[in-house]
Residue, then its C-alpha position, 0 to 999 in steps of 0.5 A: m432520552l435525546r441525552g442519551l442519543l447524543l452521548i451514544i452518538a459521541l461514543g460511536f465518533a470516538g470509538l471509530g477515530s480510536l482505529t487510528a490507534v489500534r488494530v481494528p478488531v476481527a469482527v469490525n470491517w476494516r474499512l472502517a479504520l481505513a475512512a478513520g485514518e485516511f478521511g479523519h481530516w474530514l469526519w473531525v468536524l461532526p464530533a467538533g459540530l455535536a459538541v458544540g450543539v450539545w454545549v449550546r442546548r446544555g440548559g441547567q444540568p451541564g454534567w452530562a454536557l461536560v461528558t458528552v464534549a470530552i468524549c467528542g474532544l476525544a473523537v477530535a483528537f482520534f480523527l486528526k491524529p494521522a495529520v499530526q503523526a504524518s508531519a512529523i514523519a515527513r520532517r524526517l523523511p527525505a533524510e532517511m530516503r538519503a540513508g536508505l536509498g542513497g537519494k534525496g526525495p521531490d523537490r516538494p513537502a512530504f506532508s501538507i495540510a492543505g495537500l489533504f484537500g487536494s484534487a484527485p490526478a487526471p484520469v488516463e484511459a487505459q489501453p488494452y492489451r493480451v499478453a497472452p490469451d487469458l492474461p489481459m493488461d491495461f496500459y497507461r501511457p504519459a502524453a510525452i514520450p521521449p527519445g528512448g521511451v520512458a520507464c515502466v511500472i508494472v503494477i500488481h494487484g492485490g486480493g488474496w491471491d484468489s480475487g482481485d483484478r488489474q482495475q484495481l485502484p485506477g488513481f494510483n496508476h493515473w498518479l504515476v502517468a502524470k509523474g512521467y511514468a508509463v504503467a503495465a496493470i496487470s491480471y493473473r491467474l487466480a488461486p486456488a485454480h492456478p496455485w503458485p507459481a502460476q502467479r510468477d509466471d505470469t508476471l514474468a509473461a508481462l514482463a517479457y510482453v513490454k519489452a519485446h513491445a517497448a517500441e510500441l508501447g514508448i517505453d525504455p525496455l531497461r527502466i522497469v519497476l515491479c509494484g505491488r499491493s498486499a498479495g500483489g506486493q508478495i509477488a512482486a518482490a519474489v518474482g524481483y528478487t529471483a528473476d536476475d533481470p537487470s531491467i528491473r531496477g526496483v521493488v515496491a511493496l505495500y503491506a505485503p508478506h514476504d516469508m511465506r513460512f512465517v506467514w504460515s506460522i501465524s495463519r489461523d482459521d479465526d483471522a480476518l482473512n482465514s489465511l489458513k485457507l488463502m495459504r492452502q490455495y496458494l501454496g498447497g498447504p503446509p511448508e513440510g513437504r513444500e520447501e521448494i515452492y515456499t522459498a521461491a515465494s518468499a522475497q525474503l529467503n532469496v535476497h542476495r548482495g549485489r543482486t537484489p534491486p532496491t526496494l520500497l516498503v510501505h506498511g500501516v503499523i495497525d494493519t490487522l489483515v497483513w502484520q506490519r512485522h512482515s515488511d520489517r522482517l523483509a528490511a532487517r535482511l535487506t539491511e544485512a545484504g547490503v540493499p538499499h530500500l526503505n522501510l516506511a511505517l505509518p503509525w495510523a494506517v491499515h490495508a489500502l492505504e493509499f486509497n485516498l492520495s491527497g490522505p496522510s499515507g497517500q501523501l507520504t507514500t506518493y512523496a517516497l514513491e516520487g523519490f524512489l522511482a526517480g533514483v532508480t530509473a535514472p537513465 
């Protein structure tokens, strides 16, 4: 009885660890894959400890113990795989940044084992503002404001366009402030009550607000970056590519879609997000008869040589909610148009990959982002 239970537990660890290598099935909560990929450097001790305990108590019949230990070993390998792969990516990332963006990364390792156990950035109190009566904004200000102000990152939340708000993953904003950037974390009107282009208009309103109040906020109105995750990444890129505003120095899109016609073509009612429902809510229905709406919402269809801002894309290869192919397709279009960009693909990662800034994805993302921001916001 006990042996069977221990074997089941070992299989459970191996199954959880395997989510660093395969896309999580629709029936399984994708957050389990996030935990396995970004916290595996803590989780591996559980199957390792189980293996030691089983072997010590194997008794005179080692067969079942060997099987259980082998399964635990497989789980350990899965949990440590992201750190191993992150080390390999870190070695080539500075060269990829030079090739894609024309600038080097920060003068620090892109990934380290010690960094996996680092502390979270110090929290910064957000100051509430209102872009409009129904458009709140949280503003995070660095302690030191030099003459002329600091660059500002406008952070646009995810949530499938029908949920989420500006308070999503505040640790990311705290990290940006620690690096010397001001952060304007915005909310936008949500579908289905407010379909596109309400989200574009709200982002443009926030952009206009921070520029008009630059002196009060301590920012340089000519050095602004749009940064969004998931649905917010789609909004950030679509706005950044169509606003034709030289104050937008760059666009950062984390695990986001960028060609809404393509999104519709692969959407299903039975996928992890019920994507057809989201698309109907957001864009009103299929592309037929809505060509102008779909084009305006699609960054990939609005890339123009010499006008499109430099772009940083980060995506998990096994992301079930938004396929990594979306970022690959946009990156190919940016390459074709000669737009500086970096497309950082993380083989073990899934949605919300920057949730743990000390994790494998968090370290690589912040390294690339730090170098990207320093390059595009240079005075």
